C-alpha positions in Angstrom: -137.7 58.9 69.2 -139.2 57.4 72.3 -137.3 54.8 74.3 -138.7 51.3 74.2 -140.6 49.9 77.1 -137.8 47.4 77.6 -135.1 50.1 77.8 -137.3 52.4 80.0 -137.8 49.6 82.6 -134.1 48.4 82.6 -131.6 49.7 85.1 -127.9 49.1 85.9 -128.7 49.1 89.6 -131.9 49.2 91.7 -131.8 49.8 95.5 -134.8 48.7 97.4 -135.2 51.1 100.4 -134.3 54.7 100.8 -133.2 54.4 104.5 -129.7 54.9 105.8 -128.2 51.8 104.2 -129.8 52.3 100.8 -128.8 56.0 100.7 -125.2 55.2 101.9 -124.9 52.7 99.0 -126.3 55.2 96.5 -124.1 58.0 97.8 -120.9 55.8 97.7 -119.0 54.4 94.7 -117.9 56.2 91.6 -119.8 58.9 89.8 -120.8 57.9 86.2 -118.9 59.5 83.3 -120.5 62.5 81.7 -122.7 61.4 78.8 -122.9 57.8 80.0 -126.3 56.0 80.0 -126.0 54.7 83.5 -129.5 54.3 85.0 -129.8 53.7 88.7 -132.9 53.8 90.8 -133.9 53.7 94.5 -137.4 52.4 95.2 -139.0 53.6 98.5 -142.4 52.4 99.4 -143.3 55.4 101.6 -143.8 59.0 100.5 -140.4 60.3 101.7 -136.9 58.9 101.9 -134.9 58.7 105.1 -137.7 58.9 107.6 -136.1 56.6 110.2 -132.8 58.4 109.7 -134.5 61.7 110.6 -135.6 60.1 113.9 -132.2 58.8 114.9 -130.6 60.2 118.0 -133.8 62.1 118.8 -133.5 63.9 115.5 -129.8 64.8 116.0 -128.5 61.7 114.2 -125.8 59.8 116.2 -124.1 58.8 112.9 -121.2 56.7 114.4 -118.9 56.4 117.4 -115.4 57.7 117.8 -112.3 55.8 118.7 -110.7 52.7 117.2 -112.9 50.5 114.9 -111.4 47.5 116.8 -113.5 48.5 119.8 -116.7 48.2 117.7 -116.6 44.4 117.3 -118.0 43.6 120.7 -120.9 46.0 120.2 -122.6 43.6 117.8 -122.9 40.6 120.1 -122.3 37.1 118.6 -122.1 38.5 115.1 -119.4 41.1 115.7 -116.6 38.8 114.4 -118.6 37.9 111.3 -118.7 41.5 110.2 -115.2 42.5 111.4 -113.6 42.6 107.9 -116.5 44.8 106.6 -116.2 47.2 109.5 -112.4 47.4 109.3 -112.4 48.0 105.6 -115.1 50.7 105.7 -114.7 52.2 109.1 -115.9 55.1 111.2 -113.0 57.4 110.2 -113.9 56.9 106.5 -117.6 57.6 107.2 -116.7 60.8 109.1 -114.3 61.9 106.4 -117.0 61.4 103.7 -119.5 63.5 105.5 -117.1 66.3 106.4 -115.8 66.5 102.8 -119.4 66.7 101.7 -119.9 69.8 103.9 -121.3 68.3 107.1 -119.0 69.2 110.1 -119.1 66.6 112.9 -118.7 66.8 116.6 -117.7 64.0 119.0 -119.1 64.1 122.5 -117.3 63.0 125.7 -119.0 59.6 125.5 -117.7 59.0 122.0 -121.0 59.5 120.1 -120.5 61.4 116.8 -123.2 63.9 115.5 -123.5 66.5 112.9 -122.3 69.8 114.5 -125.7 71.3 113.7 -127.4 68.4 115.6 -129.8 68.1 112.7 -130.4 64.7 111.1 -131.7 66.5 108.1 -128.2 67.7 107.2 -127.0 64.0 106.9 -130.1 63.1 104.8 -129.7 66.0 102.4 -126.0 65.2 101.8 -126.7 61.6 101.1 -129.5 62.4 98.7 -127.3 64.9 96.8 -124.4 62.4 96.6 -126.8 59.7 95.4 -128.1 62.0 92.6 -124.5 62.8 91.6 -123.9 59.0 91.2 -126.9 58.6 88.8 -129.5 57.5 91.3 -133.1 58.8 91.2 -135.5 58.1 94.0 -139.0 56.9 93.3 -141.3 57.1 96.3 -144.6 55.3 96.9 -143.1 52.3 95.1 -143.6 49.1 97.0 -141.8 46.0 95.8 -143.9 42.9 96.1 -141.7 40.4 94.3 -138.2 39.7 93.0 -137.0 36.9 90.7 -133.7 36.1 88.8 -134.5 36.7 85.1 -133.2 35.3 81.9 -129.8 36.7 80.7 -128.5 37.4 84.2 -131.0 40.1 85.1 -133.2 40.5 88.2 -136.9 41.2 87.8 -138.4 43.5 90.3 -142.2 43.5 90.6 -144.0 46.6 92.1 -147.4 46.8 93.7 -149.8 47.2 90.8 -147.9 44.7 88.6 -145.2 46.9 87.0 -142.0 45.0 86.2 -138.5 46.5 86.3 -135.3 44.8 85.4 -131.8 45.4 86.8 -128.3 44.1 86.4 -127.6 44.5 90.2 -130.1 44.6 93.1 -129.3 46.0 96.5 -131.8 45.2 99.2 -131.8 47.8 102.0 -135.3 47.3 103.4 -134.5 47.4 107.1 -136.1 45.4 109.9 -139.4 45.9 111.7 -138.7 48.7 114.2 -140.7 51.9 113.9 -143.0 50.4 111.2 -144.7 53.8 110.6 -141.4 54.8 108.8 -141.9 51.9 106.3 -139.6 49.6 108.1 -142.2 46.9 108.9 -140.3 43.7 108.0 -142.6 42.6 105.3 -139.9 42.4 102.7 -138.2 39.7 104.7 -141.2 37.6 103.9 -140.8 38.3 100.2 -137.2 37.2 100.4 -138.1 34.0 102.0 -141.0 33.3 99.6 -139.3 34.3 96.3 -135.7 33.2 96.9 -135.9 30.7 99.8 -133.7 32.9 102.0 -133.6 31.8 105.6 -134.7 34.5 108.1 -133.8 34.6 111.8 -137.0 35.5 113.6 -137.1 39.3 114.0 -137.5 40.6 117.5 -137.4 44.1 119.0 -133.9 45.3 120.2 -132.7 48.4 121.9 -136.1 48.8 123.7 -137.3 49.8 127.1 -137.8 47.0 129.7 -141.0 46.8 131.8 -141.3 45.0 135.1 -144.2 43.8 137.3 -145.3 46.3 139.9 -143.0 49.0 138.6 -142.3 51.3 141.6 -140.8 54.4 140.0 -143.7 56.0 138.1 -143.4 59.2 140.1 -139.6 59.3 139.6 -139.7 59.5 135.8 -136.7 61.4 134.5 -134.3 60.3 137.2 -131.1 58.9 135.6 -128.1 57.0 136.8 -124.6 57.4 135.2 -123.6 53.8 136.0 -125.6 50.7 136.9 -125.0 47.0 136.4 -127.8 44.9 135.1 -128.0 41.1 135.0 -130.7 39.2 133.1 -131.1 36.2 130.8 -127.6 35.0 131.4 -126.2 38.4 130.2 -124.6 41.3 132.1 -124.2 44.9 131.1 -123.2 48.1 132.6 -123.8 51.8 131.8 -126.3 54.7 132.1 -130.0 54.0 133.0 -133.1 56.1 133.0 -136.4 55.8 134.9 -139.5 56.5 132.8 -143.2 56.6 133.7 -143.7 53.0 132.7 -140.3 51.2 133.1 -136.6 51.3 132.6 -134.7 52.8 129.7 -131.3 54.3 128.9 -128.2 52.7 127.2 -127.7 49.8 129.7 -131.3 48.8 129.5 -131.5 49.1 125.7 -128.5 46.9 125.4 -129.8 44.1 127.6 -133.3 44.3 126.2 -132.4 42.0 123.3 -131.7 39.1 125.7 -134.7 39.7 128.1 -137.8 37.5 128.1 -141.1 37.9 129.9 -140.8 36.2 133.3 -137.1 36.6 133.6 -135.6 38.0 136.8 -133.6 41.2 136.2 -131.2 42.4 138.9 -129.9 45.9 139.1 -126.9 47.1 141.1 -127.1 50.9 141.5 -123.6 51.1 142.9 -121.5 48.8 140.6 -118.2 50.5 141.4 -118.5 49.3 145.1 -118.4 45.8 146.7 -121.7 44.8 148.4 -119.9 43.6 151.6 -117.9 46.8 151.8 -121.1 48.9 151.5 -122.8 46.8 154.2 -119.9 47.3 156.5 -119.7 51.0 155.9 -123.4 51.6 156.6 -123.1 49.5 159.8 -120.1 51.4 160.9 -121.8 54.8 160.3 -125.0 53.8 162.2 -124.1 54.7 165.8 -125.6 58.0 166.8 -126.4 58.9 163.1 -129.4 61.1 163.0 -129.6 61.2 159.2 -132.6 59.6 157.5 -131.9 56.5 155.5 -132.6 58.3 152.2 -130.5 61.3 153.2 -127.6 59.1 154.2 -127.6 57.1 151.0 -127.8 60.2 148.9 -124.9 61.9 150.8 -122.6 58.9 151.1 -123.1 57.1 147.8 -124.4 59.7 145.4 -127.8 58.1 144.8 -130.6 60.5 143.8 -132.3 61.4 147.0 -135.8 61.1 145.6 -134.9 57.6 144.4 -133.4 56.6 147.7 -136.6 57.8 149.5 -138.7 55.9 147.0 -137.3 52.5 147.6 -138.0 52.3 151.3 -141.3 52.1 153.1 -140.0 54.4 155.8 -137.5 56.7 154.1 -137.5 59.2 156.9 -136.5 56.8 159.5 -133.1 57.4 161.2 -130.2 55.4 160.1 -129.2 54.6 163.7 -132.5 52.7 164.2 -132.0 50.1 161.5 -131.5 46.5 162.7 -129.3 43.8 161.3 -131.9 42.2 159.0 -133.1 45.6 157.8 -129.5 46.7 157.1 -129.1 43.6 154.8 -132.3 44.5 153.1 -131.2 48.1 152.5 -127.9 46.9 151.0 -129.7 44.4 148.7 -132.2 47.0 147.5 -129.5 49.3 146.2 -127.0 46.6 145.0 -129.0 43.5 144.0 -132.6 44.5 143.6 -134.6 41.9 141.7 -137.5 42.8 139.3 -139.8 40.4 137.4 -139.8 41.3 133.7 -143.3 41.7 132.3 -142.0 42.5 128.7 -140.1 44.9 126.5 -141.1 47.7 124.3 -142.6 46.6 121.0 -141.8 47.5 117.5 -143.0 51.1 117.9 -140.4 51.6 120.7 -137.5 49.4 119.6 -134.7 51.3 118.0 -133.5 48.4 115.9 -134.4 44.8 114.9 -132.6 41.7 116.1 -132.9 38.9 113.5 -133.2 39.1 109.7 -131.4 37.4 106.8 -129.1 34.7 108.3 -125.5 35.6 107.6 -124.3 32.2 106.4 -126.1 32.9 103.1 -124.1 36.1 102.5 -120.7 36.5 101.0 -119.4 39.0 103.6 -116.7 40.4 101.3 -119.3 42.2 99.2 -122.7 41.4 100.9 -123.9 39.4 97.9 -126.3 36.5 98.2 -124.2 33.3 97.6 -127.0 31.7 95.6 -127.5 34.8 93.4 -124.4 37.1 93.4 -126.2 39.9 91.6 -128.3 40.5 94.7 -126.7 42.3 97.7 -128.3 42.6 101.1 -127.2 45.4 103.5 -128.0 47.1 106.7 -130.7 46.1 109.2 -132.2 43.6 106.8 -129.3 41.3 107.8 -129.2 39.5 111.2 -126.9 42.1 112.7 -127.8 44.6 115.4 -125.5 46.8 117.5 -125.6 48.6 120.7 -126.9 52.2 121.0 -124.3 54.8 120.3 -124.0 55.0 116.5 -123.0 51.4 115.9 -126.1 50.5 113.8 -125.7 53.4 111.4 -122.0 52.5 111.2 -122.9 49.0 110.0 -125.4 50.5 107.5 -122.5 52.5 106.0 -119.9 49.7 106.2 -122.2 47.0 104.6 -123.3 49.5 102.0 -119.7 50.3 101.0 -118.8 46.6 101.0 -121.6 46.0 98.5 -119.7 48.1 95.9 -116.9 45.5 95.8 
């Protein structure tokens, strides 16, 4: 006997979005009893699940960060304390244990970043898909959701492109933000949430993106990196590794501060943050007498600056250190410890790793990620107005918020 249309289109749980957060949710929780009629579904609007997950960590998947979960809080900016309970209860150690017990060995690098030992993001994706299947979830691709509405009898109606209606007891929204829109994460579902449910959305903007400056001087030095710089811009300060690219600045320190940077801002970079500017000035001055080294050669030898970079920041890099006058010495010191750049913009959605903005948190019950106005709807991951630093913090929140939604 065929199932009725009503039964066929009714589910215990529907997850919208087969990215990291959606798959973490489906892979967590209890497996259904054998013989039960539990029907769970993940709807993915693209042709493949987990496309952005496969790109993470340059394809190696920096799944989380090591160390104490208490150290994570400051990595989420102003919203870190709002998600503290969620992170503590569903922490990095639990995430790592879940993956290793599922057959994915992990490694932790010296910088604390955690990866699958194979350095293949596909290993993480395959495990999550398998665990989701064990828990009664099937994945339906090329299924774009165009509307949602609370239904009679406590159900949620989910409308697909083409008009098909599905009904579910519980709806988990894991549609992501707007970064890397080619992966399906284009932010359009945030507009659906606002239109259909009146949910307030903090304006999405690119985060963890390169920063571009006017008259960028280092095109020929692309690939040179710095282990430790200090960057000040937009009232914010950060410190860490930085990379010179063909078009602008990148690397962890730049990616972090990019969320606070606006076109026209002055960005200052200190290439020797471990030293005091006055001490550097006095040392260079003391070393001048009779010194036949070039400016660039001296700075590379004494302060560990890349020689090509040191040569590139002066109009006469081959000039002897001993010939520099007082004003020129001040200029040299400022160029390496307080150089100002005028920001011309940041990388757009195709370059940003994550989205800042999304569903405003005061509408969410943070104990279980449910919508206060409609508790059968849960919102997790990057769809929320939460974004973390580079280093595995965003995937950690995807996991933590997904596990909280099972409460």
